[in-house]
C-alpha positions as CSV (number, residue, x, y, z in Angstrom):
1,X,49.8,54.2,4.3
2,X,49.8,53.4,0.6
3,X,47.8,50.2,1.3
4,X,45.1,52.2,3.2
5,X,45.1,54.9,0.6
6,X,44.8,52.4,-2.3
7,X,42.0,50.5,-0.8
8,X,40.2,53.7,0.1
9,X,40.6,54.9,-3.4
10,X,39.2,51.7,-5.0
11,X,36.3,51.5,-2.5
12,X,35.4,55.2,-3.1
13,X,35.5,54.7,-6.8
14,X,33.3,51.5,-6.6
15,X,30.8,53.2,-4.2
16,X,30.4,56.3,-6.4
17,X,29.8,54.5,-9.6
18,X,27.6,51.8,-8.2
19,X,25.5,54.3,-6.3
20,X,25.3,56.3,-9.5
21,X,26.7,59.5,-7.9
22,X,29.3,59.7,-10.6
23,X,29.6,58.2,-14.1
24,X,32.5,55.8,-14.6
25,X,34.2,58.2,-17.0
26,X,34.3,61.1,-14.5
27,X,35.1,58.8,-11.5
28,X,38.1,57.3,-13.3
29,X,39.6,60.8,-13.7
30,X,38.6,62.6,-10.5
31,X,39.0,60.0,-7.8
32,X,42.7,59.0,-8.5
33,X,43.7,62.6,-8.8
34,X,42.1,63.4,-5.4
35,X,43.7,60.5,-3.7
36,X,47.1,61.2,-5.3
37,X,46.9,64.7,-3.8
38,X,46.0,63.4,-0.4
39,X,49.0,61.0,-0.5
40,X,51.4,63.9,-1.3
41,X,52.1,62.9,-5.0
42,X,51.2,66.3,-6.4
43,X,54.5,66.8,-8.2
44,X,54.3,63.5,-10.0
45,X,50.6,63.4,-11.0
46,X,51.1,64.8,-14.5
47,X,53.8,62.3,-15.7
48,X,51.9,59.3,-14.1
49,X,48.7,60.2,-15.9
50,X,50.4,60.7,-19.2
51,X,52.3,57.4,-18.8
52,X,49.0,55.6,-18.1
53,X,47.2,57.2,-21.1
54,X,50.1,56.5,-23.4
55,X,50.1,52.8,-22.5
56,X,46.3,52.6,-23.3
57,X,46.4,54.6,-26.5
58,X,46.7,51.5,-28.8
59,X,43.7,49.9,-27.0
60,X,41.6,53.1,-27.5
61,X,42.5,53.3,-31.2
62,X,41.7,49.6,-31.7
63,X,38.3,50.0,-30.0
64,X,37.4,53.1,-32.0
65,X,38.0,51.5,-35.4
66,X,36.7,48.1,-34.5
67,X,33.4,49.5,-33.4
68,X,33.2,51.7,-36.5
69,X,34.2,48.7,-38.8
70,X,31.5,46.3,-37.5
71,X,28.9,49.1,-37.4
72,X,29.8,49.8,-41.1
73,X,29.4,46.1,-42.0
74,X,26.0,46.0,-40.3
75,X,24.9,49.2,-42.0
76,X,25.9,47.9,-45.4
77,X,23.9,44.7,-44.9
78,X,26.7,42.2,-44.7
79,X,24.8,40.0,-42.2
80,X,21.4,40.3,-43.8
81,X,21.6,37.1,-46.0
82,X,22.6,35.1,-42.9
83,X,19.6,36.5,-40.9
84,X,17.2,35.8,-43.8
85,X,18.6,32.3,-44.3
86,X,18.0,31.5,-40.6
87,X,14.5,32.8,-40.7
88,X,13.7,30.8,-43.8
89,X,15.2,27.6,-42.3
90,X,13.4,27.7,-38.9
91,X,9.8,28.0,-40.3
92,X,7.4,26.4,-37.9
93,X,9.7,24.0,-36.0
94,X,10.3,25.0,-32.4
95,X,13.6,23.2,-32.4
96,X,14.9,25.0,-35.4
97,X,13.5,28.3,-34.0
98,X,15.5,28.0,-30.8
99,X,18.7,27.0,-32.6
100,X,18.1,29.8,-35.1
101,X,17.7,32.3,-32.2
102,X,21.1,31.3,-30.8
103,X,22.8,31.6,-34.3
104,X,21.1,34.9,-35.0
105,X,22.1,36.4,-31.7
106,X,25.7,35.3,-32.1
107,X,25.9,36.9,-35.5
108,X,24.3,40.2,-34.6
109,X,26.2,40.6,-31.3
110,X,29.5,40.7,-33.2
111,X,29.3,44.5,-33.1
112,X,29.6,44.4,-29.3
113,X,26.5,46.6,-28.7
114,X,24.0,44.8,-26.5
115,X,21.1,47.2,-27.0
116,X,21.3,46.9,-30.8
117,X,21.5,43.1,-30.6
118,X,18.4,42.9,-28.5
119,X,16.4,45.2,-30.7
120,X,17.3,43.4,-33.9
121,X,16.9,39.8,-32.6
122,X,13.6,40.5,-30.8
123,X,12.2,42.3,-33.8
124,X,13.1,39.3,-36.0
125,X,12.1,36.4,-33.7
126,X,9.3,37.6,-31.4
127,X,6.5,37.4,-34.0
128,X,7.6,33.8,-34.8
129,X,7.6,32.8,-31.1
130,X,4.2,34.4,-30.6
131,X,2.7,32.6,-33.6
132,X,4.1,29.2,-32.5
133,X,3.2,29.7,-28.9
134,X,6.8,29.3,-27.7
135,X,7.9,30.7,-24.4
136,X,9.5,34.2,-24.8
137,X,11.8,33.4,-21.8
138,X,13.6,30.9,-24.1
139,X,14.2,33.6,-26.7
140,X,15.4,36.2,-24.1
141,X,17.7,33.7,-22.4
142,X,19.3,32.5,-25.7
143,X,19.9,36.1,-26.9
144,X,21.5,37.3,-23.7
145,X,23.7,34.2,-23.4
146,X,25.0,34.7,-26.9
147,X,25.7,38.3,-26.0
148,X,27.6,37.3,-23.0
149,X,29.9,35.0,-25.0
150,X,30.5,37.6,-27.8
151,X,31.1,40.2,-25.1
152,X,34.6,38.7,-24.8
153,X,35.7,40.2,-28.1
154,X,38.2,43.0,-27.8
155,X,35.6,45.6,-29.0
156,X,32.9,44.2,-26.6
157,X,34.1,46.0,-23.5
158,X,35.3,43.6,-20.8
159,X,38.4,42.5,-22.7
160,X,39.3,46.1,-23.4
161,X,38.8,47.0,-19.7
162,X,41.0,44.0,-18.6
163,X,43.7,45.0,-21.2
164,X,43.7,48.6,-20.0
165,X,43.6,47.8,-16.3
166,X,46.6,45.4,-16.7
167,X,48.2,47.2,-19.6
168,X,48.4,44.2,-21.9
169,X,47.6,43.8,-25.6
170,X,43.9,43.0,-26.2
171,X,44.8,40.6,-29.0
172,X,47.0,38.6,-26.5
173,X,43.9,38.2,-24.4
174,X,41.3,37.5,-27.1
175,X,43.0,35.3,-29.7
176,X,44.0,32.4,-27.2
177,X,40.4,32.6,-25.8
178,X,38.7,32.0,-29.2
179,X,38.7,28.1,-28.9
180,X,37.2,28.4,-25.4
181,X,34.6,30.9,-26.7
182,X,33.7,28.4,-29.4
183,X,33.1,25.8,-26.7
184,X,30.8,28.3,-25.0
185,X,28.9,28.7,-28.4
186,X,28.5,24.9,-28.5
187,X,27.2,24.9,-25.0
188,X,24.7,27.6,-26.0
189,X,23.5,25.5,-28.9
190,X,23.2,22.6,-26.5
191,X,20.8,24.7,-24.3
192,X,18.9,25.8,-27.4
193,X,18.5,22.2,-28.5
194,X,17.2,21.1,-25.1
195,X,14.6,23.8,-25.0
196,X,13.8,23.4,-28.7
197,X,13.1,19.7,-28.1
198,X,10.9,20.4,-25.2
199,X,8.9,23.0,-27.1
200,X,8.6,20.7,-30.1
201,X,7.2,18.0,-27.8
202,X,4.7,20.5,-26.3
203,X,3.6,22.3,-29.4
204,X,4.4,20.1,-32.4
205,X,5.6,21.5,-35.7
206,X,3.4,24.2,-37.3
207,X,3.6,24.3,-41.1
208,X,4.0,28.0,-41.9
209,X,3.9,29.4,-45.5
210,X,7.3,30.3,-46.7
211,X,6.9,34.0,-47.6
212,X,10.0,34.7,-49.6
213,X,8.9,38.3,-50.3
214,X,8.7,39.0,-46.5
215,X,12.1,37.5,-45.8
216,X,13.6,39.6,-48.6
217,X,12.6,42.8,-46.7
218,X,14.3,41.8,-43.4
219,X,17.6,43.6,-42.6
220,X,19.6,44.1,-39.5
221,X,20.7,47.5,-40.8
222,X,18.9,50.4,-39.1
223,X,19.7,52.7,-42.0
224,X,18.1,51.6,-45.3
225,X,20.0,54.3,-47.3
226,X,23.3,52.8,-46.1
227,X,22.7,49.2,-47.4
228,X,25.0,48.0,-50.1
229,X,23.7,44.5,-51.2
230,X,25.8,44.6,-54.4
231,X,29.0,44.7,-52.3
232,X,28.1,41.8,-50.2
233,X,30.8,39.4,-51.4
234,X,33.5,42.1,-51.3
235,X,32.5,43.1,-47.7
236,X,32.5,39.4,-46.8
237,X,35.9,38.8,-48.2
238,X,37.3,41.9,-46.4
239,X,35.9,40.7,-43.1
240,X,37.2,37.2,-43.5
241,X,40.6,38.6,-44.3
242,X,40.5,40.8,-41.3
243,X,39.6,37.9,-39.0
244,X,42.3,35.7,-40.5
245,X,45.0,38.3,-40.1
246,X,43.8,39.1,-36.6
247,X,44.1,35.4,-35.5
248,X,47.4,35.1,-37.3
249,X,48.8,38.2,-35.6
250,X,50.3,39.6,-38.8
251,X,49.8,43.2,-37.6
252,X,48.8,44.8,-34.3
253,X,45.0,45.0,-33.8
254,X,44.8,48.8,-33.9
255,X,46.6,48.9,-37.3
256,X,44.4,46.0,-38.7
257,X,41.2,47.7,-37.8
258,X,42.3,51.1,-39.1
259,X,43.3,49.6,-42.5
260,X,40.1,47.5,-42.7
261,X,37.8,50.4,-41.8
262,X,39.5,52.7,-44.3
263,X,39.1,50.2,-47.1
264,X,35.5,49.4,-46.2
265,X,34.6,53.1,-46.1
266,X,36.1,53.8,-49.5
267,X,34.5,50.7,-51.1
268,X,31.0,51.2,-49.6
269,X,30.7,55.0,-49.2
270,X,33.1,56.8,-51.6
271,X,31.2,60.1,-51.2
272,X,32.6,62.3,-48.5
273,X,29.1,63.3,-47.2
274,X,28.2,59.6,-46.9
275,X,31.4,58.9,-44.9
276,X,30.6,61.8,-42.5
277,X,27.0,60.4,-42.0
278,X,28.3,56.9,-41.2
279,X,30.8,58.1,-38.7
280,X,28.3,60.5,-37.1
281,X,25.7,57.7,-36.8
282,X,28.0,55.7,-34.5
283,X,30.0,58.5,-32.9
284,X,28.1,58.3,-29.6
285,X,28.9,54.7,-29.1
286,X,32.5,55.2,-30.0
287,X,33.0,58.2,-27.7
288,X,31.4,56.4,-24.7
289,X,33.8,53.4,-25.0
290,X,37.0,55.1,-26.1
291,X,36.6,58.0,-23.6
292,X,36.3,55.4,-20.8
293,X,39.6,53.7,-21.9
294,X,41.6,56.9,-21.8
295,X,40.1,57.9,-18.5
296,X,41.2,54.4,-17.2
297,X,44.7,55.4,-18.2
298,X,44.7,58.1,-15.5
299,X,43.3,55.6,-12.9
300,X,45.8,52.9,-13.7
301,X,48.7,55.3,-14.2
302,X,48.2,56.8,-10.7
303,X,47.4,53.4,-9.1
304,X,50.7,52.0,-10.3
305,X,52.8,55.1,-10.3
306,X,52.2,55.9,-6.7
307,X,52.9,52.3,-5.7
308,X,49.4,51.8,-4.3
309,X,48.7,48.6,-6.3
310,X,51.9,47.0,-5.2
311,X,51.2,47.8,-1.5
312,X,47.6,46.5,-1.9
313,X,48.8,43.2,-3.5
314,X,51.3,42.6,-0.6
315,X,48.4,43.1,1.9
316,X,46.3,40.6,-0.2
317,X,49.2,38.1,-0.2
318,X,49.2,38.2,3.6
319,X,45.5,37.3,3.7
320,X,45.5,34.6,0.9
321,X,46.7,31.2,2.3
322,X,50.0,30.3,0.5
323,X,48.3,27.0,-0.6
324,X,45.7,29.0,-2.6
325,X,48.1,31.4,-4.3
326,X,49.1,29.2,-7.3
327,X,45.3,28.8,-8.1
328,X,44.7,32.6,-8.4
329,X,43.9,32.4,-12.1
330,X,41.2,29.8,-11.6
331,X,39.9,31.7,-8.5
332,X,39.7,34.9,-10.6
333,X,37.7,33.1,-13.3
334,X,35.3,31.7,-10.7
335,X,34.9,35.0,-8.7
336,X,34.4,36.9,-12.0
337,X,30.9,35.5,-12.1
338,X,29.6,36.8,-8.8
339,X,31.8,39.9,-8.8
340,X,30.6,41.1,-12.2
341,X,27.0,40.3,-11.2
342,X,27.0,42.3,-8.0
343,X,29.2,45.1,-9.3
344,X,29.8,46.9,-12.6
345,X,32.5,45.8,-15.0
346,X,34.3,49.1,-14.3
347,X,34.4,48.4,-10.6
348,X,35.7,44.8,-11.1
349,X,38.3,45.4,-13.9
350,X,39.7,48.7,-12.6
351,X,39.2,48.2,-8.9
352,X,39.7,44.4,-8.1
353,X,41.5,42.9,-11.0
354,X,44.8,44.9,-10.8
355,X,45.2,43.9,-7.1
356,X,44.5,40.2,-7.9
357,X,46.9,40.3,-10.9
358,X,49.7,41.9,-8.8
359,X,49.3,39.2,-6.1
360,X,49.2,36.5,-8.8
361,X,52.5,37.7,-10.3
362,X,54.3,36.5,-7.1
363,X,53.2,33.0,-8.0
364,X,54.4,33.2,-11.6
365,X,51.0,33.9,-13.2
366,X,51.3,36.6,-15.9
367,X,49.0,39.6,-16.2
368,X,47.7,38.4,-19.6
369,X,46.7,35.1,-18.1
370,X,44.8,36.9,-15.3
371,X,43.1,39.1,-17.9
372,X,41.9,36.0,-19.8
373,X,40.6,34.4,-16.6
374,X,38.8,37.6,-15.6
375,X,36.5,37.6,-18.7
376,X,35.2,34.1,-18.2
377,X,32.2,35.3,-16.1
378,X,30.7,37.6,-18.8
379,X,27.6,35.5,-19.6
380,X,26.6,35.8,-15.9
381,X,27.4,39.5,-15.8
382,X,24.8,40.4,-18.4
383,X,22.1,39.1,-16.0
384,X,23.1,41.7,-13.4
385,X,20.5,44.3,-12.4
386,X,23.3,46.8,-12.9
387,X,23.3,46.3,-16.7
388,X,20.9,48.8,-18.3
389,X,20.6,47.0,-21.7
390,X,19.1,43.9,-19.9
391,X,16.1,46.0,-18.9
392,X,15.6,46.9,-22.6
393,X,15.6,43.1,-23.5
394,X,13.0,42.2,-20.9
395,X,10.9,45.2,-21.9
396,X,11.0,44.3,-25.6
397,X,10.1,40.6,-24.9
398,X,7.5,41.7,-22.2
399,X,8.7,39.4,-19.4
400,X,9.6,40.0,-15.8
401,X,13.2,40.7,-14.9
402,X,13.1,38.2,-12.0
403,X,11.7,35.4,-14.2
404,X,14.4,36.1,-16.8
405,X,17.1,35.8,-14.2
406,X,15.7,32.6,-12.7
407,X,15.4,31.0,-16.1
408,X,18.8,32.0,-17.5
409,X,21.2,32.2,-14.6
410,X,21.8,28.5,-14.3
411,X,22.6,28.2,-18.0
412,X,24.9,31.3,-17.8
413,X,26.9,29.6,-15.0
414,X,27.0,26.4,-17.1
415,X,28.4,28.2,-20.1
416,X,30.9,30.0,-18.0
417,X,32.1,26.7,-16.5
418,X,32.3,25.2,-20.0
419,X,34.5,28.1,-21.1
420,X,36.6,27.8,-18.0
421,X,37.2,24.1,-18.5
422,X,38.1,24.6,-22.2
423,X,40.5,27.4,-21.3
424,X,42.2,25.2,-18.7
425,X,42.5,22.2,-21.0
426,X,43.9,24.4,-23.8
427,X,46.4,26.1,-21.4
428,X,45.0,29.6,-21.9
429,X,45.6,30.2,-18.2
430,X,47.0,27.7,-15.6
431,X,45.1,25.6,-13.1
432,X,48.2,25.7,-10.9
433,X,51.3,27.8,-11.0
434,X,54.4,27.3,-9.0
C-alpha cells in the first residue's frame, strides 16, 4: 500500500506542476499532506513536517544569504572591470569574441539567476556580433552552456534541490564537484574556440576603434546608484576570502554567507535606508527560492516519515537487474540529462531522486554521491522547453527556439559527459560500488 501511495503521490505532484495546474511551492505543501491523510497518518503529519523543515533550515539560510551576497557584489560593480576588460580585448576578432562571450557568461552567471545573466550578456555582446556579422546562435549557445555549468553552484538551484531532497549538506555536494565543473568550463572554451575559428575563417578580423569612453560606461549592475567603484579591491578581497574558506570548509556554508553578507553590506551601504533598498531589490528572487526549499521540507518529511520512500525503493530494487545496481550513480548522472530536459527540476529532484538514492544505498552508494551525480545534466536541462528563462534568451537574441536547441544540444551533452568523466576520474562518485 505504501508503495502505491508513494508512487501515486510523486506522479500526482509531477503531473500538477508540469501541467501548470499548481506551482511547485504549493504542490510541495498540499500534495504530501493530502496523501498522508489518505494513508491514515493524520496524527503524525505535524512532527513529520517539522522534522523535514528543520533538516532543510540550514540550506534555506545558505541560499538566502548567498543570493543576497552575489546580488550585492553585482550591484556594487565588482565584476564590471572584468566585463570591460573582456570587451576591450575581443575587439573585432571573431575568435576572441566567442571566447570572451564564454568568459563573460561564466562570470555573470555566478549569481545563479538565468534571466539576469541573459539580459546582461546579450546587451553587452549582441551589438558586437551584429557589427561583425557573427551568428547569434553561437552567442546564445555559449551563454546558456555557461549558465548550465554555473547552475551547479549551491545557490543556483539544482544543488540546493538535491541537498534538500536527500537531506545532505550543499557544500558536501558542491566542493568536490568544483574540479569537474572546471573541466566543463574548459570544454565550453573548447566549443567557443571551434566556432570562433570558423567565424574568423568566414568573416576575417575587423579592426574596430577602441572606444575607451564607451567601455568605461559598461556595467553589469542594474542599479547605477548602488555602484561602489572605490570599494572594488575590498569587495574582491572579501569574495576571494569567502571562496577560499568555502572550499577549505572552515565554517558551515550558511554561517559563511551570513558573515560575508553582513560585512559586505556594512562596507558598501552603511546607511540603513540603502541597506533596506538593496534587500528589497532582491527580495523577490530570495523568497521564490527559499520558500521552495522550506516547502520541500514538508514533502521530504512526509515521504520519509511515512515510510513511502523506503517502500518505493524496494519496489525499484525488484525491477533493477542486480548487475545494474552498483552502477546507479553513473546511471543517475546519465538519466539526469533526459529527465531534467523532459521534466522540471522540481519533479526530478523531489520526485525521482529520493527513490533512486534509497535504492542506491543498498549497494553502498551514499546519498551525497547520488546528489553529486544528479546535477551533472544541468547544461542539458536549460535547453528544456519547460525553462521559462530560455525563452527570454532566444527572444533577446531574436532566434528561433528550435534552432537554438538544434545548435546547442549536442554541445550541452558533450559538456555533461566531460563533467561526468572528470567526476568519475576524481572519485566524486563511483563508477561501480559493491
